[in-house]
C-alpha positions as CSV (number, residue, x, y, z in Angstrom):
1,M,3.9,23.6,54.3
2,W,6.7,25.7,52.7
3,G,9.8,24.2,51.2
4,I,13.0,26.4,50.8
5,I,15.5,25.3,48.2
6,P,18.6,27.6,48.4
7,A,20.0,27.3,44.9
8,A,21.7,30.7,44.7
9,G,24.9,29.9,46.7
10,M,25.1,26.2,45.7
11,G,27.6,26.7,42.9
12,T,27.9,28.4,39.5
13,R,26.9,27.2,36.1
14,I,28.3,24.0,34.9
15,Q,30.5,25.3,32.1
16,P,30.9,22.1,30.0
17,L,27.1,21.6,29.9
18,G,25.9,25.2,30.1
19,F,23.4,25.0,32.9
20,S,23.2,25.4,36.7
21,K,24.5,22.6,38.9
22,E,21.0,22.1,40.3
23,L,19.9,21.0,36.8
24,L,22.7,18.5,36.4
25,P,21.1,15.4,34.9
26,V,21.2,12.3,37.1
27,G,19.5,9.3,35.6
28,S,16.1,9.7,34.0
29,S,12.4,9.7,34.8
30,M,9.3,9.0,32.8
31,D,7.1,11.9,31.5
32,G,4.1,9.9,30.4
33,E,5.7,7.4,27.9
34,V,8.7,9.6,27.2
35,E,12.0,9.1,29.1
36,R,13.8,12.3,29.9
37,P,16.9,13.3,31.9
38,R,16.2,14.0,35.6
39,A,17.7,17.1,37.2
40,V,19.4,16.5,40.5
41,S,17.2,19.1,42.3
42,E,14.1,17.1,41.3
43,F,15.1,14.5,43.9
44,L,14.8,17.1,46.7
45,V,11.6,18.5,45.2
46,E,10.0,15.1,45.2
47,R,11.0,14.4,48.8
48,M,9.4,17.7,49.8
49,L,6.2,16.9,48.0
50,R,6.1,13.5,49.8
51,A,6.3,15.4,53.1
52,G,3.2,17.5,52.3
53,T,4.9,20.6,50.9
54,T,2.4,22.7,48.9
55,R,4.6,25.8,48.3
56,I,8.3,25.8,47.3
57,C,10.6,28.8,47.2
58,F,13.7,28.6,45.1
59,V,16.3,31.1,46.2
60,V,18.3,31.7,43.0
61,G,21.2,33.9,41.8
62,P,20.7,36.5,39.1
63,G,22.2,34.2,36.4
64,K,20.1,31.2,37.2
65,S,17.1,31.9,34.9
66,D,17.4,28.3,33.6
67,I,16.0,27.1,37.0
68,V,13.0,29.3,36.5
69,Q,12.5,28.0,32.9
70,Y,12.9,24.4,34.1
71,Y,10.3,24.5,37.0
72,G,8.0,27.3,35.9
73,C,5.3,28.3,38.4
74,G,4.3,24.9,39.7
75,L,5.0,21.2,39.9
76,R,2.3,18.7,40.5
77,S,0.5,19.8,43.7
78,A,2.9,22.5,44.7
79,D,3.1,26.2,43.7
80,I,6.6,27.5,43.0
81,C,8.0,30.9,43.5
82,Y,11.5,32.4,43.2
83,V,13.5,34.9,45.3
84,V,16.7,36.4,44.0
85,Q,19.9,36.5,46.1
86,P,21.9,39.3,44.4
87,Q,25.2,37.8,45.1
88,A,26.5,34.7,46.9
89,G,26.3,35.3,50.6
90,G,26.3,31.8,52.2
91,L,23.5,29.4,53.1
92,C,22.1,31.5,55.9
93,D,21.7,34.5,53.7
94,A,20.0,32.3,51.0
95,I,17.5,30.7,53.4
96,F,16.5,33.9,55.1
97,R,15.7,35.5,51.7
98,A,12.4,33.5,51.9
99,C,11.4,35.0,55.3
100,P,9.0,37.7,54.0
101,L,6.9,34.9,52.4
102,I,6.5,32.7,55.4
103,Q,4.1,33.3,58.3
104,P,5.1,32.2,61.9
105,H,2.4,29.5,62.0
106,E,3.5,27.9,58.7
107,P,5.8,24.8,58.9
108,V,9.0,24.9,56.8
109,V,11.4,22.3,55.4
110,V,14.8,23.1,54.0
111,G,17.0,21.0,51.8
112,L,20.1,21.3,49.5
113,P,19.4,21.0,45.8
114,D,22.6,19.3,44.9
115,T,22.2,16.3,47.2
116,I,20.5,12.9,46.8
117,W,19.4,11.0,49.9
118,F,17.3,8.1,51.1
119,P,14.8,7.2,52.4
120,E,12.5,9.2,50.1
121,D,10.0,9.8,53.0
122,G,12.7,10.9,55.5
123,L,11.2,14.3,56.1
124,A,8.1,12.7,57.5
125,A,10.2,11.4,60.4
126,L,10.9,15.0,61.6
127,P,8.8,16.5,64.3
128,G,7.1,19.8,63.4
129,D,7.1,21.6,66.7
130,A,10.9,22.3,66.9
131,L,14.0,22.8,64.8
132,S,14.7,19.2,63.7
133,F,17.5,17.8,61.5
134,L,17.3,14.7,59.4
135,L,20.6,12.9,60.0
136,F,22.6,10.6,57.7
137,P,25.6,8.4,58.4
138,V,28.7,9.2,56.2
139,D,32.3,8.0,56.0
140,R,33.8,11.5,55.9
141,P,31.9,13.7,58.3
142,Q,34.7,16.3,58.2
143,A,33.4,17.3,54.7
144,F,29.9,18.1,56.1
145,D,28.2,19.4,59.2
146,A,28.5,16.7,61.9
147,V,25.6,16.8,64.4
148,I,26.4,15.9,68.0
149,T,23.3,14.7,70.0
150,D,22.6,13.2,73.4
151,E,20.9,9.9,73.9
152,N,17.5,11.5,73.5
153,G,18.4,13.1,70.2
154,K,18.8,16.6,71.5
155,V,21.3,18.5,69.5
156,Q,24.3,19.6,71.6
157,E,26.5,21.0,68.8
158,I,26.9,21.1,65.1
159,Q,30.6,20.8,64.0
160,V,30.9,22.6,60.6
161,K,33.4,20.8,58.4
162,H,35.5,20.0,61.5
163,P,38.7,18.0,60.8
164,D,38.2,15.9,63.9
165,A,34.4,15.5,63.8
166,K,33.1,13.6,66.9
167,S,30.1,12.1,65.0
168,N,29.7,10.5,61.6
169,W,26.0,11.7,61.5
170,I,25.5,14.8,59.4
171,W,22.4,16.8,58.6
172,G,20.9,16.6,55.1
173,A,17.7,18.5,55.5
174,F,15.8,20.1,58.4
175,R,12.3,21.2,59.4
176,M,10.9,23.9,61.8
177,P,7.9,26.1,62.5
178,G,7.9,29.4,60.7
179,A,8.3,31.1,64.1
180,V,11.7,29.4,64.6
181,L,12.8,30.5,61.1
182,H,12.1,34.1,62.1
183,E,13.9,33.6,65.4
184,L,16.9,32.3,63.6
185,H,16.7,35.2,61.2
186,A,16.6,37.8,64.0
187,L,19.6,36.1,65.7
188,W,21.5,36.1,62.5
189,Q,20.9,39.8,62.1
190,E,21.8,40.4,65.7
191,R,25.1,38.6,65.0
192,E,25.7,41.1,62.1
193,R,25.0,38.4,59.5
194,R,28.4,36.9,60.0
195,D,27.2,33.3,60.0
196,E,27.7,31.8,56.6
197,Y,26.8,28.3,57.6
198,I,23.5,27.3,59.3
199,G,25.5,25.1,61.8
200,T,27.3,28.0,63.5
201,L,24.0,29.9,63.8
202,V,22.2,27.0,65.3
203,N,25.1,26.6,67.9
204,A,24.4,30.2,68.9
205,Y,20.7,29.5,69.0
206,I,21.2,26.5,71.3
207,Q,23.4,28.6,73.6
208,R,20.6,31.1,73.8
209,G,18.3,28.4,75.1
210,G,16.8,27.2,71.8
211,R,15.9,23.6,71.2
212,A,17.0,21.5,68.3
213,V,16.7,17.7,67.7
214,G,18.4,15.3,65.4
215,V,16.6,12.3,64.0
216,R,18.8,9.5,62.8
217,A,16.3,8.3,60.1
218,G,18.6,8.8,57.1
219,E,20.0,5.8,55.3
220,A,22.2,7.2,52.5
221,Y,23.4,10.6,51.5
222,V,25.5,11.9,48.6
223,D,26.6,15.4,47.7
224,V,26.5,15.6,43.9
225,G,28.7,18.7,43.8
226,T,31.9,16.9,42.8
227,V,32.7,14.4,40.0
228,H,33.3,11.7,42.7
229,G,30.1,12.6,44.4
230,Y,28.2,12.5,41.1
231,R,29.5,8.9,40.5
232,Q,28.5,7.9,44.0
233,A,25.0,9.3,43.4
234,L,24.6,7.2,40.2
235,T,25.8,4.1,42.0
236,L,23.4,4.8,44.9
237,L,20.5,5.3,42.5
238,A,21.4,2.1,40.6
239,S,21.5,0.1,43.8
240,R,18.0,1.4,44.6
241,Q,16.5,0.4,41.3
242,P,14.2,-2.7,41.5
243,R,15.6,-5.9,40.1
244,Q,14.6,-6.7,36.6
245,E,12.6,-9.7,37.6
246,D,10.6,-7.5,40.0
247,A,10.0,-4.8,37.5
248,G,7.1,-6.5,35.7
249,P,7.0,-7.8,32.2
250,R,9.3,-6.2,29.6
251,P,7.6,-4.7,26.6
252,T,8.1,-6.7,23.5
253,T,11.0,-5.4,21.3
254,I,13.3,-6.9,18.8
255,C,15.5,-8.1,21.7
256,S,13.0,-8.6,24.4
257,H,14.0,-12.0,25.7
258,D,17.4,-13.7,26.3
259,G,17.9,-16.5,23.7
260,Q,15.9,-14.9,20.9
261,P,17.9,-13.4,18.0
262,L,17.6,-9.9,16.8
263,S,15.3,-9.3,13.8
264,V,18.2,-8.9,11.3
265,D,18.5,-11.8,8.9
266,K,21.9,-13.4,8.7
267,G,23.5,-13.1,5.3
268,V,21.4,-10.2,4.1
269,E,23.7,-7.8,2.3
270,A,21.8,-4.6,3.3
271,V,18.8,-4.1,5.5
272,S,16.7,-1.0,4.7
273,A,15.0,-0.1,8.0
274,P,14.3,2.9,10.3
275,W,16.6,3.1,13.3
276,S,16.1,2.8,17.0
277,P,16.5,0.1,19.6
278,T,12.9,-0.9,19.3
279,A,11.4,0.3,16.1
280,L,14.6,1.1,14.3
281,T,13.8,4.8,13.5
282,A,16.1,7.7,13.2
283,P,15.1,11.3,14.0
284,H,15.5,13.6,11.0
285,G,15.5,17.4,11.6
286,D,13.7,19.4,14.2
287,A,10.3,18.2,13.2
288,G,11.1,14.7,14.4
289,T,10.4,13.0,11.0
290,Q,12.1,9.7,10.3
291,R,14.0,8.4,7.4
292,P,15.2,4.9,6.4
293,V,18.8,4.0,7.0
294,T,20.8,1.4,5.2
295,L,22.6,-0.8,7.6
296,A,25.8,-2.6,6.9
297,R,25.9,-6.4,6.4
298,A,25.1,-8.2,9.6
299,R,27.6,-11.1,9.9
300,R,25.8,-12.8,12.8
301,Q,22.9,-12.7,15.1
302,F,23.1,-11.6,18.8
303,T,20.8,-12.6,21.6
304,R,20.2,-10.1,24.4
305,G,22.2,-12.3,26.7
306,E,25.2,-12.3,24.3
307,I,25.1,-8.5,24.1
308,E,24.9,-8.2,27.9
309,D,27.8,-10.6,28.3
310,G,29.9,-8.7,25.7
311,V,29.3,-5.4,27.5
312,R,30.3,-6.9,30.8
313,R,33.4,-8.6,29.3
314,L,34.7,-5.4,27.8
315,G,34.8,-3.6,31.1
316,D,33.7,-0.1,32.1
317,W,32.3,1.9,29.2
318,F,32.7,5.7,29.1
319,Q,30.1,6.1,26.3
320,N,26.5,5.0,27.0
321,L,25.6,3.2,23.8
322,D,22.2,1.7,23.2
323,L,22.9,-1.8,21.9
324,Y,19.4,-3.0,21.1
325,G,18.1,-2.1,24.5
326,V,21.3,-3.0,26.4
327,R,22.9,0.2,27.8
328,T,26.7,0.2,28.1
329,A,27.0,2.9,30.8
330,P,23.5,3.4,32.3
331,A,25.0,5.0,35.5
332,H,27.2,7.5,33.7
333,F,28.0,10.5,35.9
334,L,26.9,12.9,33.1
335,G,23.6,11.1,32.5
336,D,22.9,9.7,29.0
337,F,26.3,10.7,27.7
338,P,27.2,11.4,24.9
339,M,23.6,11.4,23.6
340,I,22.8,14.3,25.8
341,K,25.7,16.3,24.3
342,W,24.9,15.1,20.7
343,K,21.4,16.4,20.8
344,R,22.7,19.9,21.5
345,F,24.7,20.2,18.3
346,A,23.4,17.5,15.9
347,H,21.4,20.1,13.9
348,V,24.6,21.9,12.6
349,I,25.9,18.7,10.9
350,P,24.3,17.9,7.5
351,Q,21.5,15.4,7.9
352,D,22.4,13.6,4.6
353,L,26.0,12.6,4.5
354,A,25.7,10.3,1.5
355,G,29.0,10.3,-0.4
356,K,30.9,12.0,2.4
357,S,33.9,10.7,4.4
358,V,34.3,11.2,8.1
359,L,37.3,10.8,10.4
360,E,36.7,10.6,14.2
361,I,39.8,11.3,16.2
362,G,39.7,9.8,19.7
363,C,36.6,7.7,18.9
364,N,36.3,5.9,22.2
365,A,33.5,3.3,21.8
366,G,32.4,4.8,18.5
367,F,29.2,6.7,19.4
368,Y,29.8,9.6,17.0
369,S,31.1,7.3,14.2
370,F,27.9,5.4,14.4
371,E,25.8,8.6,14.3
372,M,27.7,9.5,11.1
373,K,26.8,6.1,9.6
374,K,23.2,6.7,10.5
375,R,23.2,9.8,8.4
376,G,24.5,7.8,5.4
377,A,28.2,8.6,5.4
378,S,30.0,6.5,2.8
379,R,33.2,6.1,4.7
380,V,33.8,6.5,8.4
381,V,37.2,6.0,10.1
382,G,37.6,6.0,13.8
383,I,41.0,6.2,15.5
384,D,42.0,5.9,19.1
385,F,45.3,5.2,20.9
386,D,43.7,2.8,23.4
387,D,42.8,-0.8,22.4
388,Y,40.5,-0.9,25.4
389,Y,38.1,1.5,23.7
390,L,38.7,0.1,20.2
391,N,37.6,-3.3,21.4
392,Q,34.4,-1.8,22.7
393,A,33.9,0.1,19.4
394,R,34.4,-3.0,17.3
395,F,32.0,-5.1,19.4
396,A,29.3,-2.3,19.2
397,A,29.8,-2.0,15.5
398,E,29.3,-5.8,15.1
399,V,26.1,-5.7,17.2
400,L,24.7,-2.7,15.4
401,G,25.6,-3.8,11.9
402,F,28.1,-1.0,11.3
403,E,31.1,-3.3,10.6
404,D,32.2,-1.2,7.7
405,V,33.3,1.5,10.2
406,D,37.1,1.4,10.0
407,F,38.5,1.4,13.6
408,R,42.2,1.8,13.8
409,R,44.7,2.1,16.6
410,M,46.5,5.4,15.9
411,S,47.8,8.5,17.7
412,V,46.6,11.9,16.6
413,Y,50.2,12.8,16.0
414,D,50.4,10.1,13.3
415,I,47.4,11.0,11.3
416,G,49.5,12.0,8.3
417,A,50.0,8.3,7.7
418,L,46.3,8.0,6.7
419,G,47.2,9.7,3.5
420,E,43.7,11.1,2.8
421,K,41.6,14.1,3.6
422,F,38.0,13.8,5.0
423,D,34.9,15.8,4.4
424,I,34.2,16.0,8.1
425,V,36.7,15.5,11.0
426,L,35.4,15.0,14.5
427,F,37.7,16.1,17.2
428,M,35.6,15.5,20.3
429,G,36.7,15.4,23.9
430,L,40.4,15.1,23.0
431,V,42.3,18.3,23.4
432,Y,42.6,18.1,27.2
433,H,44.2,14.7,27.0
434,L,47.0,15.9,24.8
435,R,50.3,17.2,26.0
436,H,50.7,19.1,22.6
437,P,47.2,20.2,21.8
438,L,48.0,23.0,19.3
439,L,50.3,20.7,17.4
440,A,47.5,18.2,17.1
441,L,45.2,20.8,15.6
442,D,47.9,21.9,13.2
443,L,48.3,18.2,12.1
444,V,44.6,17.9,11.6
445,H,44.6,21.0,9.4
446,E,47.7,19.9,7.4
447,H,46.8,16.2,6.8
448,V,43.2,15.2,7.2
449,A,40.8,18.1,7.3
450,G,39.2,18.5,3.9
451,D,36.3,20.8,4.7
452,L,34.5,20.7,8.1
453,L,35.9,20.2,11.7
454,V,33.7,19.5,14.7
455,Y,35.6,20.4,17.8
456,Q,34.5,19.8,21.4
457,S,36.4,20.2,24.6
458,L,35.8,20.3,28.3
459,Q,36.1,23.9,29.4
460,R,36.7,25.7,32.6
461,G,36.8,29.4,33.5
462,S,34.8,32.1,31.9
463,P,32.5,31.4,28.9
464,E,33.2,34.9,27.6
465,M,35.2,35.5,24.4
466,E,36.6,39.0,24.4
467,P,37.4,40.5,21.0
468,L,41.2,40.8,20.7
469,R,43.4,43.3,18.9
470,E,46.1,42.3,16.5
471,D,48.8,43.4,19.0
472,Y,49.4,44.7,22.5
473,D,52.1,46.7,24.0
474,F,54.7,44.9,26.2
475,W,53.7,47.0,29.2
476,Q,50.0,46.2,28.8
477,T,49.4,43.4,31.3
478,D,45.8,43.9,32.4
479,I,44.5,41.9,29.4
480,F,45.8,38.7,30.9
481,E,43.5,39.2,33.9
482,R,40.3,39.6,31.9
483,P,37.9,36.6,32.0
484,G,37.4,36.6,28.3
485,Y,41.2,36.4,27.4
486,P,42.2,33.0,26.0
487,R,43.5,30.8,28.8
488,L,44.8,27.2,28.7
489,H,44.9,25.8,32.2
490,F,47.7,23.3,32.8
491,I,47.2,20.2,35.0
492,E,50.4,19.0,36.4
493,K,49.1,15.8,38.1
494,K,45.4,14.8,37.9
495,Y,42.0,16.3,37.3
496,S,38.8,14.4,38.0
497,H,41.0,11.4,39.1
498,D,42.4,11.2,35.6
499,E,46.2,11.4,35.0
500,T,45.6,11.8,31.2
501,N,44.1,15.3,31.7
502,W,46.8,17.8,30.8
503,W,45.0,21.0,29.7
504,V,41.6,22.6,30.2
505,P,40.9,25.7,28.0
506,N,38.4,28.4,28.5
507,A,36.0,29.1,25.7
508,A,38.1,31.9,24.3
509,C,41.1,29.6,24.2
510,S,39.3,26.9,22.3
511,A,38.2,29.5,19.7
512,A,41.6,31.1,19.5
513,M,43.5,27.8,19.0
514,L,41.0,26.8,16.3
515,R,41.6,30.1,14.4
516,S,45.3,29.9,14.8
517,A,45.4,26.4,13.4
518,G,43.4,27.5,10.3
519,F,39.8,26.8,11.1
520,Q,37.1,29.4,10.6
521,I,34.4,29.1,13.2
522,V,31.0,29.0,11.4
523,A,28.8,27.9,14.3
524,H,28.9,27.7,18.1
525,P,25.8,25.6,18.9
526,E,26.7,25.1,22.6
527,E,29.4,26.2,25.0
528,E,31.8,23.4,24.3
529,V,31.2,22.7,20.6
530,F,32.5,24.6,17.6
531,L,31.7,23.8,13.9
532,C,34.6,25.0,11.8
533,K,35.5,25.3,8.1
534,R,39.1,24.6,7.0
535,V,40.8,27.7,5.5
536,D,44.3,28.2,4.2
537,V,46.8,29.6,6.7
538,P,49.4,32.0,5.3
539,P,53.0,31.3,6.5
540,G,54.4,33.5,9.1
541,P,57.5,35.7,8.6
542,D,59.8,32.8,9.5
543,G,58.0,30.2,7.4
544,P,55.3,27.7,8.4
545,R,53.6,28.2,11.7
546,A,54.0,24.6,12.9
547,V,56.9,22.2,13.1
548,Y,55.5,18.8,12.0
549,P,57.1,15.5,13.1
550,A,59.8,14.5,10.7
551,A,59.1,11.7,8.3
552,G,62.7,10.4,8.9
553,A,66.0,11.4,10.3
554,G,67.4,14.7,9.1
555,G,69.9,17.3,9.8
């Protein structure tokens, strides 16, 4: 059996993470004894394998080489091949790219790589002698392709994103003989390839006398193509996980059983130990070697139950911290965040921070502050304007033994009150929450940056960074249309359901703002992260570049 996965027209690369949407991490899976992020498209691949698929064809766009690198030439019992769709041309165009590979007698299944659905063996419910659709009930059928059937399951019509859909059953995958695939292809060509969606083509196929059936065997369906859908997917997956008491015995760790204290002696001034939730080990360098870490004084002992209660009591966590085996945000819509981000740029920050001071601006629950302590930073200060996150950070610090991290409630606009400069300043995931982002960077340069700045921001638009001249003529307007020109997108109301999102830069804008504020970019380890060195900024012709908040009233 063939499986067709049309990845070419399913969206572009995810700019903040730097990979195709089909590789978006959703939860995790075990590779032997190693836990790794799980790409969303793996869910479809696994369902195809369950249905007996032995050959899978990914239809990819020219820029999606990462999918080829991820899957290679085979997965378990299936061989994998790739067909390139030169430019996005709709779902029909993508599916029919695989036609030259498939013989009329060979069965075919088709699914969408940015969806997650249950039951896992749903494709097995589809008959193989006709065009058959696996149907799922949804709350908003107008966002999908609603399938109208008679009482015997015969498809009468597919309503493509119809505002007044007559059925709440939508198709999520379909199966057919190879001969039907070629019939649909011939009809599509006869109709001058004007059908973008498979639903309109199937309607024409039915009108010509073709037969299609809908099987209402689906239980749950989520399109992971939006932030809301991503969160729904994680909730769905969490609800499908076996209960802990049904999952078999938990391996023995330092916090294996509720009621047993962690293996940190109360009252010990310093504990020299490797670092991880189980063996307390910390990765060091690319070779994966480990080094001991000196933990701060542990004022008390925590049982697993106390940690779990504390995590629940402090509400929803944005950062997925590992508190001795208790995860604070295991269903995060970005996967194991921010660890998944940290691993992409950790190598550009010195491994040994002994004697160094660090300031984290917008610290949230303290993930990066704790990583700095693991590398031996002598002084770490984390500031945030929201007590909600500071309470989480202080609880996590107490559990992890990092109580010497100094968490303070402070706005970025007030950092001059700290009265000191730091060897490293972390400015992570903050700029888009600020109404005055360039002012904030100016204040960082003026008051707290002593040497290095680590900057990260959500980015949208082009990842290109076009070299710019010193000046442009008044009448030269075409530069503003170029993808690589610095662009700061303003959000008047909300983005991703968050009213605190005000601006989203493209990559060129992030780099330009950093340079303008007096930071020389020395490394760009991933699309969102810039490692910068503070440099002096000469005053402009009219004096200092920035107007800083006044210390007091003045004329």
